[in-house]
Residue, then its C-alpha position, 0 to 999 in steps of 0.5 A: x500499499x502506497x503511504x498513507x495519511x490518517x485521520x483521527x477526526x469524528x466531525x463528519x464536515x472536516x472529515x469529509x473536507x478533509x477525504x474529498x481533498x486528499x483524493x483530489x491531491x492523490x494522497x490516500x486517507x484512512x479516517x479513524x475514530x479511535x485512539x486505537x484504531x489510530x494506534x493500529x494502523x501508525x506504521x512510520x513505514x506506510x504514514x506519512x502525517x498523521x491529521x487530528x482534529x483537537x475539538x473530537x468530542x468522541x476521539x480524545x484527541x490529546x490523549x490519542x497524540x501522547x498515545x501515538x508518540x509514546x508508541x513503537x515508531x509512533x514518534x517518527x509520524x508528524x502530527x498536523x493538529x488543528x483547533x477552533x481559534x480561540x481555544x489556544x489552551x487545547x493548542x498548548x496541550x496537542x503541543x506538549x503532547x508531541x504535535x509538530x503542527x497546530x493550526x486554527x480551523x480556518x488556516x487548516x482549511x485554507x491550506x489542506x490541499x497544500x499540505x497535503x501535496x508537500x507530502x510528496 
């Protein structure tokens, strides 16, 4: 299987947006719903990037980042997290947990295609 992007998000709007943009950019994306699924598919030999919605209500996003970064090989996979711009404390938690890039939702949406194509 070619390199892929893992997406941990429970917001249907953002999941659909990411999946459709990834398809347009010819980047395989796997949509996940739980931290357990994230750990199951987070193979550093196959995964180029993990995208996490920090505002996930059921995905435990900060915990998922911590677990990924603490797993075997997970520390080698870059994490891009996005959040509601008013939740700066959540962004700081994600940074401490190991997210490499943290963007407000508006910037993430505007730059998504470029972020995905820059993976090549």
